[in-house]
Structure formats: structure tokens, C-alpha cells
N, C-alpha and C positions, 0 to 999 in steps of 0.2 A: 434346511434353511441356510441361506448364505448371506453373510454380512460383510460390510466394508467399514474399515476403521480409519478415521481422519484425525490428524493432529494439527493443531495450530500453535506454533511455538512463538509466543509473544514476549515482549520485554516485561510485561506486568504479570502474565500468567501463561500456563500451558493448558490448552483446552483439547479435549478428546470428544469425538462424536461417533456413535455407532449407527450405521445406516443399513436398513434392510435393502438388499440389492435389488430385489424384484419390484418392490413398491416404491423405492426411492425415499421412503420416510425415515426420519431420524427416530430411533427407539430409545436413545439415552445420550445425555451429554454431561460433562463434568469439567471443572477447571480447578487448578491448584497453582499457587497457594491461594487461600481465600482472601488474604490481604495482598497488596501489590508486592511482587517479587523485589528483592533487594537489587538496587543498582549502585555499584561502588563508584564513588567520585573522589579519587585520591587527591586530585587537583581540580580547580574550577574549569569547567568545560570538558572534563573527562567523564566517561561513562563505560563501566565494565560490568560483566556478569560472569559467573562461573558456569561453564557449559555443563558441568556435573549437576548443577542445580536444575537445569532444564530436564535432564534425564530423571532426577529424583521426582520432580513434579509430574512428569509424563507417566511414571510408574503409578503414582497415586491416582491420576485421572483415569488410567486404563483399568485399574482395579475397581474404581467407582462405577464406570459405565458397564463393566461386566456384571457387577453386583446388582446394579439397578435393573438391568435388562434380563438377567438370568441366562444370557447367551453364553454358550461354551466357547472358550478360546479357539477350539478346533474349527468352529464355524466361521471364523473370520477369514475371508478369501483373499483379501489384499489390503494394503496399507498405503495411505497418501499423507504427504507432509506439506504443510504451509508454514512459513517461518518469517520472522522479522528480517527485513532486508538489510544489506550493506554491512553486516557484521564480519569480524575476522576471527577465525579459530585456527590456531597453529598446533600441529601435532608432530611428534617424532616418528621414527620408523616402527616403534612399538605401539603406535596410535595413542600415546600419552599426551595429554594437553600440556603445552609448555608455558602458558601464561593465561590469565583470564581473557575472555573474548572482549574485544573492543567493539561496542555495539553502535547501532545506527546514529544515536544522538550524541556521540562523542565527537568533539570538534577539533581535536588536536592536529588532525591531518590537513586542515584547510590550507596552511601555507605550502605544503608539499604539492597539493593539487594545483594551486594557483601558479606556482613556479613551473610545474610541468606544462601547464596550459600556455604559459608565455614562451618557454624555451623550446618546446616542440612545435609551437605555432597553433594559433586558435583554429585556423581553417583545417589543418591536418587533424587535430583532435576531434573537431565537430564532424568532419566528413567521415572519419573512421569509427569513432566511439559514439557519435551522435550526442555527446555531452562534453562538458569540461571534465577532466579527471577529478576535480572537486574534492569533496570529503568522503569519497567512496572507498571501497575495500582496498584497492590497489594503493591508494595514498596512505591508508592506515598501515599497510605493510611497509611502506617506505619509512614511516616513523619508527617502526620496530627495528628495521635494518640500521637506522642511524643511532637510535638511543639504546637499543638492547642487542648489540651485535652477537653476544654469546647465545641469546635465544635464537636469533636469526640463523646462525650457523647450524643449529640443531634441528631446524624445521625440515621435515620430510615433505609434508603436504600442508597447503592452506585450504581452509574450507569456509563456507557460509554456514550459518547456524543450522539450516536444514540438512546440509551435507553431514554435519557432525551427528545429528540424530539418526540419519540413515546409516552412518558408520556404526553407531552403537547398536542398531538393530541387526545389521547384516555382517559386520566385520569388514565390509568393503568400503573403500574410499572412492567416490565418483562424484561428478557434478553435472550440470546441464549448461547448454549454451545460454539459456535465459538467465541462469544464475551468474554466469561469468559476465554477461552484459551488465548486470546491475552492479557488479564490482569494478567495472571499467576494464575488464580483461578481454573484451571481445571486439574484433575488428569486423565491422559490417561490410566493408568493401571487399575483404578477402574471405569472409565467412570462416574465420579461424581465430585462434588466440592472438591477441594484439601484441605481436612480437616487438614492435617499435616501442611500446610503452614498457614492456618487460625489460627490454635492453636499457632504456633510459633510466629506469629505477634500479637496475642491477639485480633483477630477479632471475634465478635459473629456471628454465622451462620445466624442469622436473618437479617444481613445486605445485604445478597445476594438476589436479586429479584427472583421471580418465573421464571423458565426456560421454554421457549417455542421453538418449532422448527424454524429454519431459514426461511423455506418456510411454513407458516401457518398463520392463523388469530392470530394477536398479540394485538387485541383490535380494537374497533370501535370509530370513531370520535365523540366527544361530541358535544352537541349543541353549547357550547361556542366557541370551536375551529372552528366549521363549520362557525359560524357567522364571526369570525375574518378573515377566509381565503376565504370566498365566495364559500365553498364547501358544500356537503350534509351531514347532521347528519347521523351517522351510516356507513359512508364509511370505509371499513376495511383497517388496516395496515397489510400487508401480507408478508413482507420481510424486513430484515435488515441485514447489514454486514459491517465490517470494509472496509476502502477504498481499501486496496490491494487485499483482497479476492474478493471484488466487482469488481475491475478492471479486475481480471481474469475472473469472470463471464461475464463481459461486452464483453470480447474477446472470449467467448464461450470456456473457459478452465475449464474442469471439470474432465478429466480422467488422470490416472497416465501416466507420461511421457510427458504431455503437459506443456508448459511454457508460462506465460504471461510476457511481458517485457515492460518497459517504459524507456525512456532515455531523461529526461528533464535536469534541473540543476543537480539533482542527478539521478541515474539510479537504477532500480529495476528489479531483476530476481525473479519471483515467480513461482515455479514449484509444480505440484501436485504429491504427493507420495502415493502409495497404501499400504504401510506398516508402522507400528509405528516404527520410528527410529529417531535418533538425531545425531548431530555432536559432538563428544567428546570434541572438542575444542570450541564449542559454537560460531562458526564463522557465522552461519546462524540461523535464528529464525524459529520455527515450530509452526503453529497454526492449529486448525480445519478449514478445507475449508468449503465453503458454503454447500456442499453436503455430509459432513462427518456424518456418523452414527456409532453406536456401531457395527452394522452388516457389514457395508461396509466402510473400512478405506479410507478416502480422506483427506490428510494433505497438507496444503500449506506451502512450504519451501521457506522462504523469505531471499533474499540477497539484501542489499542496498549498492550501491557504491556512496559515496558522491560526488566524483570528476568526473562528467560525462559531461553534456552539459556545465557546468561552465568552464571546461578546454577548450572546443572548442571555447567558447565566449572569453576567455582570449587570445587564439591564434588570434582570429579575431581582438581584440583591440590592440595587441602588436606585431604581426608578419606580418600582411598584411596592405597595405594602407587603409585608412578609407573608401574610395569609393568602395572597393571590397565587394561584397555580399557573403552570405553564399554559394550560388550555385556556384559562381565563385571560392570561396575558395575550395569547393569540387573538382572542375575541376583541380585546381592547385595541390591539394593533389594527385589526380589520376595520375599525371605525374610521380610520384615516383613509384618504383617497390614494389611488395609485400615484406614486411619486412623493407621497408623504407631505404634500403641500409645499414642496420645494426644499425640504430638509434632506440632506445627504449625510450618511455615515460611512466613513472609510474604515473598515474593520481590521486595521493592521496594528493592533496593540498587544500582540503576543509574540514579539521577537522579530528578527529579520525575515523578510518575505523574499523567497527566491524569485517570485514573479516580478518583484520590483528590483531585481538584480541585487539581492541580498542586502537591501537597505532596511534599516530599522526606523520606520517613520512614525510609529505610534498611531493610535486610533484618533480620528478627528471628526468633529461634527460641524457641518456647514449649513448656512441658510436659515438658522433659527430666528423667528420673529416673536418677541416676547408677547406681542399683542394678539397673535394668531395661533401659535402652536402650543400643544399640550403633550402629555406623556404618550398619547396614542400615536402622534406623529413621530416621536422618538423611537417608540417600539417598532413601528412599521419600517422606519428608515433603517433601523439596525438589521432587520431581516432582509430588506431590499439590498442593503450594502453588501451583505454576505453573498446574496445571489448575483449581484452585479460583478463582484470579484470573480465568481465562477464564470460568468459570461465573458469577462475580459480574458480569462484563460482559454475558454473555448474558442474565442476569436483568434488567439495565437495558434491553436490547433488547426483552425480553418485556413490560416495563412500557410500552414505546413501541408496543405492538400487534403485535409480531412473534410468529409461532408457529414456534418453532425445532424442526425435526424431522430435519434432515440437515446434516452437516458434511463438506465436501470439503477435502482437504488433499493436498499433495504428499508423496511418500514420501521424506522428508528430515528431517534435524535431529532434534528431539525426537520427531517422529512415527515415527522408527525404533524407538522404545522401546515394546514391547508393553504395559508397565505404564502408560506415559503415555496410550496410546490407549485402553486398557480403562478407565482412570480417567475420562477425558474422556467416553466413552460412558456410563459408569455414573452419573456425577454430573449429566449434562445430560439423560439419557434419549434422546439423539439417536443416529442411526446415523452412523458415520464411514466415509467412502469414501476410499481412498487412490489417488492417480493418479500417473502418470509424465508430467510436463509442466513447462514453465517459461514465463516471461513473454514471451520473444521468439517462442517457438512460438505462444503465444496471440495475439500481435500479428499474426503471419502469417495465422492463421486468421480473426482479425477482419478483416483485409484481404480475405480471400476472401468474407466475408459482405458487406462494403461494396461489393465489385465485382460482387456478384450471382452469383458462382461457386457459392456455397452458398445455398440457399433460406432457411435459418434456422440457428439455433445447434444444433438437433438434428442437422442434416446436417453442419455444420462439425465437430462434436465426436463424430461417430459412431465415429471411429477412436481416440478417447481411451482409453488403456489403463488400466482399473481394476485395481489390483494386489491390493486387499484390501477387505473389508467387515467392520466391527466392530460387532456388535449389542450394545446395552446389556444387561447381565446383571440380570434382574429379581430374582434370588436375592440379589444383593449390593447392590441399590439402597438399602436402608435403612442399610447400613453406610457407603456412600459419603455419603449425606445427613447422617448423624450426624457424620462426619468434617468435612464441609463446614461445617456449622453451628458446630462447635467452632472451626474455622479463622476463620470470619466473626466469631465473638465477640471476636476479638482486634483487629479493626479500630477499634472505638471507643477502645481503649487507645492505639492509635497516634495518633489524633486528639487525645486528651487531652495527649499529650506535646508537641504542637506549640505 
């Protein structure tokens, strides 16, 4: 028997999944800690974690999946890693961590990215990096250089969270072009490390680890790591990717025009573009997708909507009686017609939205008539408002040259609502396919691709279970479009209020 082990290194937990290589089925999964992992906030807007904590929880999750499954560690053929994006880990020449990791939701680097964007030139940054330097890993390192010079001087290599875990497994420090692109270290024009940004920030080139392919051997497990984990010395690490590119991989999204979407507390639309392009207003982020190469362009265009499931849960707490379930709430929302009788909800009540150029506009409700509308209209308008924000982002992707025709999503969170799914299909014209998978399972299958166990992604994901297909309703298309255009007409009003 041969198995694949996938890790998903999140900011709330570390998850491990063990996948049977031949059948593609997950035989065991576990996550630790059982309560959300600690995020240290020494000052407002800061967010740090100890990389050693990720390793400790990875050990617990590994022991759990081996115990659940009864699989021997020697039967694990390859390991894949998915990880929280945009973090910064700094180590010295002895591979010792020099300070806690500055993670994705830490905002201290915003002024550094903004200044670089202005001083280097917006066109130069966007055409080379495909993004503003923003609050990404390179800008976080600039903060360390200025505020902790004694730490900066001791840095041998900088890493993303997944690179750190690979180092702990193999003793080798390396990274990927996809990872460097998410940190703003990659020049897409030259297909190499972005020397102009490194020079601007004053970073020595030696800090960037060796670059290896996303799907390839990236080191083999040391005897020490094998003893800690109950695995076999020499087991190869053959895949790593950030959590959003990996989520797309988990949903078998590899080709231009395909989209992976999630709709939890916040929502993500991640589409694959086959041409090098960017949004001039930097409302979306663009990174190298897992299968991007210099010869074949595959870019992941990422839109994040902060106010997604959190709006729906707010409606549940404040609009319907406590005993009403989400399923019953969906039924109630379905009583209202498409367009919610003219009610529009703009779901931007969970912080600044990058899609709105980092404005914090708040959630707003428009068009309520006290003599006509009831809670069903509000509930439907909330779900429609979330979908319409997705459509707005998809339109940005279309302006960048993407032809969106299919959306893949996990059967979870907002995608459990038939109304939500039908509205998304109806207003985008895309077919929606729902799957049963998660990031750690995807990382395991990525490892199988990197190890050559699977010839390609078609073979790796042949066993992926498609639970439902939602086709757009042509009969309702004009009604959805009218409702969307009415919703969109309120966006300029929000901008005028700023």
C-alpha cells in the first residue's frame, strides 16, 4: 500500500490528511490545536505566530492520522504542503528562527508597500510584479530592516510558512516561483527574482532561497524529523503552495477560465488567467499559479470579499428568531423574488475591501419600502449582495482577459444554499460544480503529482467527487442582470461618502 501525506499550515490550525495513492481517497484527517491557534498582537494591527508552534501541531496531527488509519509511516511515499500565504519567517545560518513570523493579517507593512509603489512607479510595479508591493512579505521584511536592524543583519534566509515547514522536514531551505510571487519577490517580465524591488528595499540577493519547481522533489526527510513524526527517513517533499493556489488545485482548477471559489466568513474568487496581465486599479491580486511556467502562463487572479458568510450569520442573529436554522433561513429567503423586490445589500461591513481600493465603507441596505418588504426580502438581498460582489470581481477578471465559464467550489458554507448557488450561476452565466475536498487532501495529491505517482492533474483528481452541477438559468438571466445592475448603481454612492 502506498499513501500520500498532505499538510495545510493555517493560522488557526495545522491539518494533516492521509490519502491512498491508488484510489485517491482520504483515509484519515486531523487538525491541531482543537481551539484556534494563538496569534500574538503586541500592538494594534500586528499579528505574529511562533513557527515552532506550527511544527508542534504538525507533529500532533501526523501522529493522529497514523493512529486513526493504522498506516505505517514507511508506507508514506511523498509529502505535500499547503500554507497560509504572505508570512515572513527569518532564520540564521544555523536555521534558527530569529523572531516570530509576521503573518498574513499583520498590517504594519502597509506604509512601506505604499511608498515603494509611489517611488518605484505604479506602472513599473504593476507590469513586473502584477500587484502593488502592498502589505506582502517583501514589505514586511522592509519593516524588519528598519525597526529591527540587529535581527536583519543576522538573517541568512527568509521564508514563507510552507518553506519553513519543508526546512524542518528536510533540513534544506528552498522555495518556489509561485511562493516568491505571493511575497512580491518575482518579476514576471524577466521571469526571475525582482531585483529592482530587492535593491529598492536594500535586501541582499543571498536572502532568497534556492528556487525549485512546485511539483518536484524539494528535499528528503531527515532522520531527526522522521523520528519525531514516526515517518521514514528519506521520504520526499514533492509539492508546496500557498493556501489559495492550493485550494484551486484541490478543486482541480488548472486551466484558463476556470475559477475556484470559497464562501466562508470571507469569500474568495480565484481564477486562472492564461496571459500576463494586471488590474490597473490593483483591486485584485495576481500570483503564479501552481502550474505556471515561463513557457505556459498560468496566473492565479485572487479576489477576496471580507463580508461574505459573516453577513449571512449577522442576518441569522439579528433578523430571524433564534430557533430558525440556516436551511430554514434559506427557504425563507427563497420566498422573495429574484432582485428581492428592489432591496439591495452591499456586504462590506467586515473591514476595508481591496476590491473597493481598500476603502472601509460599511454594510448598507438600500431600497427598503416599509409597506412592501419583509425579512424574506432582506435575507435574499443579503445573499444576492454577496453574489453580486463576486460578480463585480469576476468582471474585473474578464477585463484582464479571462473568459470565465466554470466555477468550482467546495460543498460548504454559503455554497450549501441553493439560492446562493443559483444566483451565482444566473448572474455570471458560469456553470458551478460542487466538490467534496479540502486543502490538506489537495496537498497530498499535489505531492503525488510532484513524485510522478500521477502523470498529470487529470489522473490525480480522477477520483474527486463531484456532488452537484448548477447550470445557469437562461430564463432568469435578465432578472439577475437587472438586479445586479441596480446593486452596482449604489457603489458610486459609497465612494461619494468617503
